[in-house]
VEXDO-721896 format. One record per residue: x, y, z of N, C-alpha, C, CB in turn; residue number from 1. Coordinates in Angstrom, 3 decimals. Glycine has a CB too. Layout:
REM residues N
+----------+----------+----------+----------+----------+----------+----------+----------+----------+----------+----------+----------+-----+
!      nxx !      nyy !      nzz !     caxx !     cayy !     cazz !      cxx !      cyy !      czz !     cbxx !     cbyy !     cbzz !  nr !
+----------+----------+----------+----------+----------+----------+----------+----------+----------+----------+----------+----------+-----+
!        X !        Y !        Z !        X !        Y !        Z !        X !        Y !        Z !        X !        Y !        Z ! NUM !
...
+----------+----------+----------+----------+----------+----------+----------+----------+----------+----------+----------+----------+-----+
END
This chain:
REM residues 74
+----------+----------+----------+----------+----------+----------+----------+----------+----------+----------+----------+----------+-----+
!      nxx !      nyy !      nzz !     caxx !     cayy !     cazz !      cxx !      cyy !      czz !     cbxx !     cbyy !     cbzz !  nr !
+----------+----------+----------+----------+----------+----------+----------+----------+----------+----------+----------+----------+-----+
!    8.758 !   19.338 !    9.816 !   10.103 !   18.796 !    9.885 !   10.642 !   18.635 !    8.456 !   10.117 !   17.433 !   10.654 !   1 !
!   11.812 !   19.142 !    8.201 !   12.396 !   19.029 !    6.859 !   12.682 !   17.574 !    6.496 !   13.688 !   19.851 !    6.769 !   2 !
!   12.562 !   17.277 !    5.243 !   12.802 !   15.917 !    4.732 !   14.180 !   15.869 !    4.082 !   11.692 !   15.489 !    3.709 !   3 !
!   15.222 !   16.121 !    4.885 !   16.592 !   16.256 !    4.387 !   17.029 !   15.048 !    3.556 !   17.550 !   16.450 !    5.551 !   4 !
!   16.907 !   13.854 !    4.108 !   17.382 !   12.670 !    3.399 !   16.466 !   12.297 !    2.227 !   17.492 !   11.496 !    4.365 !   5 !
!   15.173 !   12.532 !    2.381 !   14.249 !   12.289 !    1.265 !   14.615 !   13.191 !    0.097 !   12.773 !   12.530 !    1.697 !   6 !
!   14.820 !   14.450 !    0.390 !   15.190 !   15.397 !   -0.660 !   16.540 !   15.046 !   -1.289 !   15.232 !   16.816 !   -0.096 !   7 !
!   17.473 !   14.569 !   -0.466 !   18.785 !   14.175 !   -0.978 !   18.648 !   12.992 !   -1.946 !   19.735 !   13.810 !    0.189 !   8 !
!   17.851 !   11.995 !   -1.563 !   17.628 !   10.853 !   -2.451 !   16.999 !   11.306 !   -3.770 !   16.730 !    9.807 !   -1.767 !   9 !
!   16.022 !   12.202 !   -3.695 !   15.389 !   12.708 !   -4.913 !   16.392 !   13.463 !   -5.789 !   14.209 !   13.623 !   -4.557 !  10 !
!   17.299 !   14.206 !   -5.155 !   18.340 !   14.903 !   -5.911 !   19.280 !   13.913 !   -6.600 !   19.138 !   15.830 !   -4.986 !  11 !
!   19.615 !   12.809 !   -5.905 !   20.469 !   11.787 !   -6.506 !   19.794 !   11.158 !   -7.726 !   20.813 !   10.703 !   -5.472 !  12 !
!   18.485 !   10.981 !   -7.647 !   17.729 !   10.453 !   -8.793 !   17.726 !   11.480 !   -9.922 !   16.268 !   10.093 !   -8.379 !  13 !
!   17.423 !   12.732 !   -9.576 !   17.381 !   13.796 !  -10.595 !   18.720 !   13.970 !  -11.302 !   16.970 !   15.119 !   -9.956 !  14 !
!   19.808 !   13.790 !  -10.552 !   21.135 !   13.974 !  -11.145 !   21.604 !   12.744 !  -11.918 !   22.143 !   14.308 !  -10.063 !  15 !
!   20.866 !   11.647 !  -11.815 !   21.230 !   10.437 !  -12.538 !   22.206 !    9.537 !  -11.807 !   21.802 !   10.803 !  -13.841 !  16 !
!   22.577 !    9.894 !  -10.567 !   23.498 !    9.054 !   -9.805 !   22.827 !    7.770 !   -9.311 !   24.055 !    9.834 !   -8.622 !  17 !
!   21.521 !    7.824 !   -9.119 !   20.724 !    6.652 !   -8.773 !   19.509 !    6.641 !   -9.687 !   20.301 !    6.661 !   -7.258 !  18 !
!   19.033 !    5.448 !  -10.020 !   17.793 !    5.381 !  -10.790 !   16.619 !    5.260 !   -9.820 !   17.815 !    4.179 !  -11.794 !  19 !
!   15.456 !    5.662 !  -10.267 !   14.261 !    5.521 !   -9.444 !   14.031 !    4.047 !   -9.120 !   13.026 !    6.123 !  -10.160 !  20 !
!   14.333 !    3.170 !  -10.077 !   14.173 !    1.731 !   -9.847 !   15.091 !    1.252 !   -8.724 !   14.464 !    0.945 !  -11.137 !  21 !
!   16.324 !    1.762 !   -8.684 !   17.248 !    1.400 !   -7.602 !   16.683 !    1.801 !   -6.245 !   18.618 !    2.066 !   -7.819 !  22 !
!   16.165 !    3.014 !   -6.155 !   15.642 !    3.523 !   -4.883 !   14.399 !    2.750 !   -4.470 !   15.322 !    5.027 !   -4.988 !  23 !
!   13.515 !    2.457 !   -5.425 !   12.320 !    1.667 !   -5.112 !   12.718 !    0.286 !   -4.614 !   11.403 !    1.547 !   -6.348 !  24 !
!   13.659 !   -0.335 !   -5.279 !   14.113 !   -1.663 !   -4.866 !   14.695 !   -1.629 !   -3.461 !   15.150 !   -2.204 !   -5.851 !  25 !
!   15.523 !   -0.616 !   -3.175 !   16.096 !   -0.499 !   -1.831 !   15.000 !   -0.324 !   -0.780 !   17.081 !    0.682 !   -1.769 !  26 !
!   14.041 !    0.538 !   -1.074 !   12.966 !    0.806 !   -0.118 !   12.119 !   -0.437 !    0.130 !   12.082 !    1.946 !   -0.620 !  27 !
!   11.752 !   -1.141 !   -0.941 !   10.909 !   -2.329 !   -0.791 !   11.637 !   -3.453 !   -0.072 !   10.435 !   -2.812 !   -2.150 !  28 !
!   12.930 !   -3.581 !   -0.298 !   13.693 !   -4.603 !    0.409 !   13.850 !   -4.256 !    1.888 !   15.067 !   -4.779 !   -0.237 !  29 !
!   13.869 !   -2.978 !    2.201 !   14.019 !   -2.523 !    3.580 !   12.714 !   -2.699 !    4.364 !   14.461 !   -1.052 !    3.608 !  30 !
!   11.579 !   -2.484 !    3.682 !   10.269 !   -2.534 !    4.334 !    9.833 !   -3.974 !    4.582 !    9.220 !   -1.808 !    3.484 !  31 !
!    9.054 !   -4.168 !    5.656 !    8.465 !   -5.485 !    5.901 !    7.306 !   -5.686 !    4.924 !    7.979 !   -5.624 !    7.388 !  32 !
!    6.870 !   -6.915 !    4.776 !    5.732 !   -7.218 !    3.900 !    4.483 !   -6.482 !    4.373 !    5.469 !   -8.739 !    3.853 !  33 !
!    4.296 !   -6.378 !    5.696 !    3.143 !   -5.645 !    6.227 !    3.209 !   -4.162 !    5.863 !    3.068 !   -5.805 !    7.750 !  34 !
!    4.404 !   -3.581 !    5.903 !    4.554 !   -2.174 !    5.526 !    4.266 !   -1.959 !    4.049 !    5.960 !   -1.684 !    5.855 !  35 !
!    4.712 !   -2.891 !    3.215 !    4.439 !   -2.796 !    1.783 !    2.929 !   -2.905 !    1.549 !    5.204 !   -3.906 !    0.994 !  36 !
!    2.282 !   -3.853 !    2.219 !    0.832 !   -4.025 !    2.086 !    0.099 !   -2.766 !    2.524 !    0.352 !   -5.231 !    2.910 !  37 !
!    0.484 !   -2.185 !    3.650 !   -0.142 !   -0.953 !    4.132 !    0.040 !    0.186 !    3.134 !    0.440 !   -0.555 !    5.490 !  38 !
!    1.238 !    0.303 !    2.573 !    1.495 !    1.344 !    1.582 !    0.595 !    1.155 !    0.369 !    2.971 !    1.336 !    1.158 !  39 !
!    0.452 !   -0.098 !   -0.074 !   -0.392 !   -0.386 !   -1.229 !   -1.854 !   -0.061 !   -0.940 !   -0.252 !   -1.852 !   -1.637 !  40 !
!   -2.316 !   -0.404 !    0.262 !   -3.700 !   -0.082 !    0.645 !   -3.898 !    1.434 !    0.699 !   -4.050 !   -0.718 !    2.018 !  41 !
!   -2.965 !    2.129 !    1.317 !   -3.083 !    3.583 !    1.455 !   -3.121 !    4.290 !    0.111 !   -1.932 !    4.122 !    2.277 !  42 !
!   -2.529 !    3.677 !   -0.894 !   -2.474 !    4.286 !   -2.223 !   -3.412 !    3.625 !   -3.225 !   -1.067 !    4.232 !   -2.748 !  43 !
!   -4.365 !    2.850 !   -2.703 !   -5.384 !    2.192 !   -3.537 !   -4.786 !    1.362 !   -4.661 !   -6.313 !    3.226 !   -4.125 !  44 !
!   -3.688 !    0.673 !   -4.360 !   -3.046 !   -0.192 !   -5.342 !   -3.483 !   -1.633 !   -5.148 !   -1.522 !   -0.082 !   -5.244 !  45 !
!   -3.717 !   -2.018 !   -3.904 !   -4.064 !   -3.392 !   -3.583 !   -5.508 !   -3.651 !   -3.978 !   -3.845 !   -3.682 !   -2.083 !  46 !
!   -5.706 !   -4.653 !   -4.826 !   -7.042 !   -4.984 !   -5.313 !   -7.554 !   -6.189 !   -4.529 !   -7.032 !   -5.275 !   -6.853 !  47 !
!   -8.741 !   -6.051 !   -3.959 !   -9.308 !   -7.091 !   -3.096 !   -9.459 !   -8.428 !   -3.811 !  -10.654 !   -6.646 !   -2.570 !  48 !
!   -9.865 !   -8.430 !   -5.061 !  -10.148 !   -9.669 !   -5.779 !   -8.919 !  -10.290 !   -6.409 !  -11.169 !   -9.417 !   -6.837 !  49 !
!   -7.775 !   -9.677 !   -6.268 !   -6.544 !  -10.199 !   -6.849 !   -6.159 !  -11.495 !   -6.122 !   -5.393 !   -9.142 !   -6.760 !  50 !
!   -6.044 !  -12.600 !   -6.864 !   -5.736 !  -13.887 !   -6.241 !   -4.429 !  -13.843 !   -5.466 !   -5.671 !  -14.976 !   -7.294 !  51 !
!   -3.475 !  -13.085 !   -5.962 !   -2.177 !  -13.003 !   -5.304 !   -2.294 !  -12.384 !   -3.916 !   -1.206 !  -12.197 !   -6.153 !  52 !
!   -3.306 !  -11.543 !   -3.725 !   -3.504 !  -10.879 !   -2.450 !   -4.851 !  -11.290 !   -1.870 !   -3.417 !   -9.345 !   -2.608 !  53 !
!   -5.129 !  -12.581 !   -1.880 !   -6.425 !  -13.099 !   -1.464 !   -6.783 !  -12.809 !   -0.019 !   -6.459 !  -14.555 !   -1.681 !  54 !
!   -5.802 !  -12.535 !    0.830 !   -6.113 !  -12.279 !    2.232 !   -6.415 !  -10.813 !    2.512 !   -4.970 !  -12.731 !    3.098 !  55 !
!   -6.519 !  -10.019 !    1.455 !   -6.807 !   -8.590 !    1.620 !   -8.187 !   -8.406 !    2.209 !   -6.697 !   -7.845 !    0.277 !  56 !
!   -8.288 !   -7.612 !    3.238 !   -9.562 !   -7.328 !    3.900 !   -9.767 !   -5.827 !    3.893 !   -9.594 !   -7.894 !    5.360 !  57 !
!  -10.771 !   -5.372 !    3.132 !  -10.986 !   -3.931 !    3.026 !  -11.833 !   -3.382 !    4.164 !  -11.640 !   -3.605 !    1.709 !  58 !
!  -12.160 !   -4.243 !    5.120 !  -12.938 !   -3.845 !    6.303 !  -14.357 !   -3.387 !    5.953 !  -12.214 !   -2.731 !    7.042 !  59 !
!  -14.837 !   -3.741 !    4.770 !  -16.191 !   -3.392 !    4.366 !  -17.075 !   -4.628 !    4.501 !  -16.219 !   -2.840 !    2.910 !  60 !
!  -18.295 !   -4.467 !    5.047 !  -19.188 !   -5.618 !    5.161 !  -19.708 !   -6.029 !    3.785 !  -20.365 !   -5.297 !    6.104 !  61 !
!  -19.994 !   -7.330 !    3.644 !  -20.605 !   -7.767 !    2.389 !  -22.101 !   -7.418 !    2.415 !  -20.392 !   -9.306 !    2.167 !  62 !
!  -22.788 !   -7.667 !    1.322 !  -24.198 !   -7.279 !    1.209 !  -25.056 !   -7.969 !    2.267 !  -24.728 !   -7.611 !   -0.189 !  63 !
!  -24.806 !   -9.265 !    2.508 !  -25.590 !   -9.995 !    3.508 !  -25.414 !   -9.372 !    4.897 !  -25.177 !  -11.485 !    3.535 !  64 !
!  -24.188 !   -8.996 !    5.248 !  -23.945 !   -8.379 !    6.552 !  -24.622 !   -7.016 !    6.646 !  -22.440 !   -8.237 !    6.805 !  65 !
!  -24.618 !   -6.264 !    5.551 !  -25.296 !   -4.966 !    5.554 !  -26.783 !   -5.136 !    5.814 !  -25.074 !   -4.237 !    4.223 !  66 !
!  -27.407 !   -6.112 !    5.148 !  -28.839 !   -6.355 !    5.357 !  -29.105 !   -6.819 !    6.782 !  -29.363 !   -7.400 !    4.355 !  67 !
!  -28.261 !   -7.692 !    7.320 !  -28.417 !   -8.166 !    8.675 !  -28.307 !   -7.011 !    9.671 !  -27.380 !   -9.236 !    8.980 !  68 !
!  -27.331 !   -6.124 !    9.439 !  -27.166 !   -4.969 !   10.315 !  -28.377 !   -4.046 !   10.238 !  -25.894 !   -4.202 !    9.951 !  69 !
!  -28.983 !   -3.968 !    9.056 !  -30.149 !   -3.111 !    8.853 !  -31.377 !   -3.721 !    9.519 !  -30.408 !   -2.891 !    7.351 !  70 !
!  -31.576 !   -5.045 !    9.333 !  -32.752 !   -5.731 !    9.875 !  -32.398 !   -7.188 !   10.125 !  -33.971 !   -5.617 !    8.908 !  71 !
!  -32.045 !   -7.562 !   11.365 !  -31.636 !   -8.937 !   11.657 !  -32.679 !   -9.983 !   11.301 !  -31.302 !   -9.059 !   13.099 !  72 !
!  -33.958 !   -9.624 !   11.247 !  -35.021 !  -10.576 !   10.923 !  -35.200 !  -10.759 !    9.424 !  -36.326 !  -10.123 !   11.536 !  73 !
!  -34.458 !  -10.029 !    8.640 !  -34.614 !  -10.059 !    7.202 !  -34.037 !  -11.320 !    6.591 !  -33.968 !   -8.855 !    6.591 !  74 !
+----------+----------+----------+----------+----------+----------+----------+----------+----------+----------+----------+----------+-----+
END
């Protein structure tokens, strides 16, 4: 499927009619916080240990859980 409007926005940026910062701001204001978080995760921007994003869950087990899964009696 052609990306008609995406390409148009990129052309507006290339021509100087819009700045990349303007387009990013519009997109981020349009997106929900969950969508922004998903985008950040998908692009490896969200850092698990970042205090600002303390609720980030990378779905990876910690070392204790890995050992338990390997040998519950351990």
